[in-house]
C-alpha positions in Angstrom: 6.8 17.5 12.4 4.3 15.9 14.8 2.7 12.3 15.2 0.2 10.8 17.5 -1.7 7.4 17.6 -4.1 5.8 20.1 -2.8 3.8 21.4 1.0 5.4 21.7 3.3 2.8 21.9 7.1 4.2 23.3 9.3 5.3 20.9 6.6 7.1 18.6 7.9 10.3 19.2 10.9 9.1 18.2 9.8 9.3 14.2 9.8 13.3 14.4 11.7 14.7 12.2 12.4 11.8 10.3 11.5 12.4 6.4 8.5 10.1 4.9 10.5 8.5 1.9 12.2 5.0 1.8 14.3 6.0 4.9 11.7 6.2 7.3 11.1 2.1 7.0 14.3 2.0 8.6 13.9 5.1 11.5 10.5 3.0 12.6 12.2 -0.4 12.6 14.6 1.4 15.0 11.9 3.3 16.8 9.3 0.5 17.3 10.8 -2.3 16.7 8.2 -4.6 18.7 5.5 -3.2 16.5 7.7 -4.2 13.2 8.2 -7.6 15.1 4.3 -8.2 16.4 3.2 -6.9 12.6 0.5 -4.6 14.3 -1.8 -2.1 12.8 0.3 0.7 13.4 3.2 -0.6 11.8 1.3 -1.0 8.8 0.0 2.4 9.0 3.4 3.8 9.4 5.0 1.6 6.4 2.3 3.2 4.2 3.6 6.7 4.6 6.8 5.8 2.6 4.7 5.3 -0.5 2.1 7.6 -0.4 4.4 10.5 0.1 6.2 9.9 -3.1 3.0 10.2 -4.9 1.4 12.9 -2.4 2.1 15.9 -4.4 0.0 14.4 -7.6 -3.4 15.9 -5.2 -2.4 19.2 -6.3 -2.9 18.4 -9.9 -6.7 18.3 -9.4 -7.1 21.4 -8.0 -4.2 23.3 -9.9 -4.7 24.0 -13.6 -0.7 24.9 -14.2 0.2 22.1 -12.0 1.7 20.0 -15.0 3.6 22.7 -16.4 4.9 23.8 -13.4 6.4 20.0 -13.2 8.2 20.0 -16.4 9.7 23.5 -15.5 11.3 21.9 -12.0 12.5 18.7 -14.4 14.6 20.8 -16.6 16.1 22.9 -13.6 19.2 21.3 -12.6 18.4 21.8 -9.2 15.6 19.2 -9.0 17.7 16.6 -11.5 18.0 14.6 -8.7 14.2 14.0 -7.5 13.0 13.8 -10.7 15.5 11.1 -11.9 13.0 8.2 -11.7 13.9 6.0 -14.6 13.7 2.2 -13.8 12.6 2.6 -10.1 9.5 0.4 -11.8 7.7 -0.7 -14.5 5.7 2.2 -15.4 9.0 4.0 -15.7 11.2 1.4 -17.2 12.9 3.2 -20.1 11.5 4.1 -22.9 8.1 4.4 -21.0 5.1 7.2 -21.6 5.5 7.7 -17.6 9.2 9.2 -18.0 7.3 12.4 -20.3 4.1 13.1 -18.7 2.1 12.9 -15.2 -0.5 10.6 -15.2 -3.9 11.2 -14.8 -6.8 10.2 -12.4 -10.2 7.9 -12.8 -13.3 9.4 -10.8 -13.9 6.7 -8.3 -17.1 5.9 -6.2 -16.6 5.6 -2.5 -15.3 2.7 -1.3 -17.1 1.6 1.5 -20.0 -1.1 0.7 -23.7 -0.1 2.2 -24.3 -3.1 2.6 -21.4 -3.8 4.7 -21.1 -0.8 7.0 -18.3 -2.4 9.2 -16.2 -3.6 6.0 -13.9 0.2 6.2 -14.1 2.7 8.7 -15.4 6.4 8.6 -13.4 8.2 6.3 -12.4 11.6 7.7 -14.0 14.9 5.9 -10.9 16.7 4.4 -11.0 20.2 3.1 -8.5 21.7 0.0 -6.1 19.3 -1.4 -5.5 15.8 0.2 -4.5 12.2 -1.0 -6.0 8.9 1.0 -4.3 5.6 0.9 -6.9 3.1 1.8 -6.6 -1.3 2.2 -8.6 -3.9 2.9 -7.3 -7.4 3.4 -9.8 -9.9 3.9 -8.7 -13.5 5.2 -10.8 -16.5 5.2 -10.4 -20.5 5.7 -11.4 -23.1 3.1 -8.8 -25.8 3.2 -6.1 -23.3 2.4 -5.9 -19.7 3.9 -7.5 -17.3 1.3 -6.5 -14.1 0.8 -8.5 -10.9 -1.1 -6.9 -7.6 -0.8 -7.8 -4.5 -1.9 -5.8 -1.2 -2.3 -6.4 2.5 -3.7 -4.7 5.9 -3.7 -7.2 8.6 -4.2 -7.0 12.4 -3.8 -9.8 15.0 -3.3 -11.5 17.2 -6.2 -13.0 20.9 -6.0 -16.2 19.4 -6.7 -16.1 17.3 -3.5 -15.6 13.6 -5.5 -12.2 11.4 -5.7 -9.9 11.1 -8.3 -8.3 7.7 -8.2 -4.2 7.4 -9.4 -3.7 3.4 -8.3 -5.7 0.5 -7.8 -5.3 -3.0 -7.4 -6.7 -6.2 -6.3 -5.0 -9.2 -5.1 -6.4 -12.8 -4.1 -4.0 -15.3 -3.1 -3.8 -18.9 -1.2 -1.3 -20.3 1.6 -0.8 -23.3 3.5 -2.6 -23.3 6.7 0.4 -24.8 8.4 3.3 -23.0 7.1 2.1 -20.2 5.9 3.8 -20.2 2.5 2.3 -19.1 -0.6 0.5 -21.2 -2.9 -1.0 -19.0 -5.5 -1.4 -15.3 -6.0 -2.6 -13.0 -8.6 -2.8 -9.1 -9.3 -5.5 -7.6 -10.8 -4.8 -4.0 -12.3 -7.5 -1.4 -12.2 -6.4 2.0 -12.0 -2.7 2.7 -13.2 -1.4 5.8 -14.5 0.5 4.6 -17.3 0.0 2.3 -20.3 3.3 0.3 -19.0 2.3 0.2 -15.6 0.2 -2.9 -15.7 3.2 -5.0 -16.9 4.4 -5.5 -13.4 1.0 -7.4 -12.7 2.4 -11.0 -14.0 5.2 -11.1 -11.8 3.9 -11.4 -8.5 4.0 -15.2 -9.3 7.7 -15.2 -8.8 6.3 -14.9 -4.6 4.4 -18.2 -4.7 6.5 -20.4 -2.5 7.6 -17.4 -0.1 6.7 -17.6 3.5 4.0 -15.0 3.9 5.6 -13.6 7.0 8.8 -12.3 5.2 6.8 -10.8 2.4 7.8 -7.4 3.1 11.9 -8.1 2.2 11.2 -10.7 -0.6 8.9 -8.8 -2.4 12.0 -5.9 -2.7 14.0 -8.5 -3.4 12.2 -10.4 -6.4 10.0 -7.5 -7.8 12.7 -4.7 -7.8 13.0 -1.7 -10.5 11.2 -2.5 -14.2 10.1 -6.0 -12.7 7.8 -4.2 -10.1 5.5 -1.5 -9.6 6.2 0.7 -6.2 2.3 0.6 -5.3 1.7 -3.0 -6.3 5.1 -3.7 -4.2 3.3 -2.1 -1.2 0.1 -3.9 -1.8 2.2 -7.2 -1.7 4.4 -6.7 1.4 1.4 -5.6 3.2 -0.1 -9.5 3.2 3.3 -10.1 5.5 0.7 -9.4 8.5 -1.9 -12.3 7.1 -0.3 -14.7 9.5 -1.4 -12.0 12.3 -5.0 -12.4 11.3 -4.6 -15.8 10.6 -3.6 -16.0 14.6 -6.6 -13.7 15.6 -8.8 -16.5 13.7 -7.1 -19.6 15.4 -7.5 -17.4 18.8 -11.4 -17.2 18.0 -11.5 -20.8 17.2 -10.1 -21.7 20.2 -12.3 -19.5 22.9 -15.4 -20.6 21.1 -14.5 -24.2 21.0 -13.5 -23.8 24.8 -17.0 -22.0 25.4 -18.8 -25.0 23.7 -17.0 -28.0 26.1 -17.9 -25.6 28.8 -21.5 -26.0 28.3 
């Protein structure tokens, strides 16, 4: 219905009227091709809307004691059959999964911000009533290889003022500093709604050898359906922006070297 960003690139308002589902990513590519090509923070934020919209209604489960009953009633209504046909879209909802018969519960989560690292995450806005939040962190360093440490969490507000997490993963990976090819990767499931969800984590090894910049497409090819997890895939696809972060480190190193040379 409305969208704003600072700075606001040309084409952003072209997203008004689009549905925030999977097809939104195609609309983003058409409206903001330069943002996509440059791997900007704005593109990363917009890309997340597709995944967040999928699970955002879960926030009501923290506030409405009849939420699960309402969901089960809608699932039995033929008019909503297509909306609830989620079988085999991911490891947690593969045929026979416990996730096909009930909605997952959440786990109480503390504030993600580290008091010892005030710049580690930006200030989170205070939201009244039911709300869903996707928070992510991607840290990149160099020690021979490029080292990547990333974290990802979906959480909802609760009536008592706390938060309840539904999805949470940590990722650790290394990449070649020249070719930017993925050398190793490990996913640690931390909070997930169904017993079958962690089965997707070992499959991330299929990405070894992939160029980081191409992960947005490669993840969807190699970890599709029951081989992957919708939310783990989102965390993995975001690593396509790592070369942008490495470029920023290179620029900083060049600037420091130039300053040292000038002195």
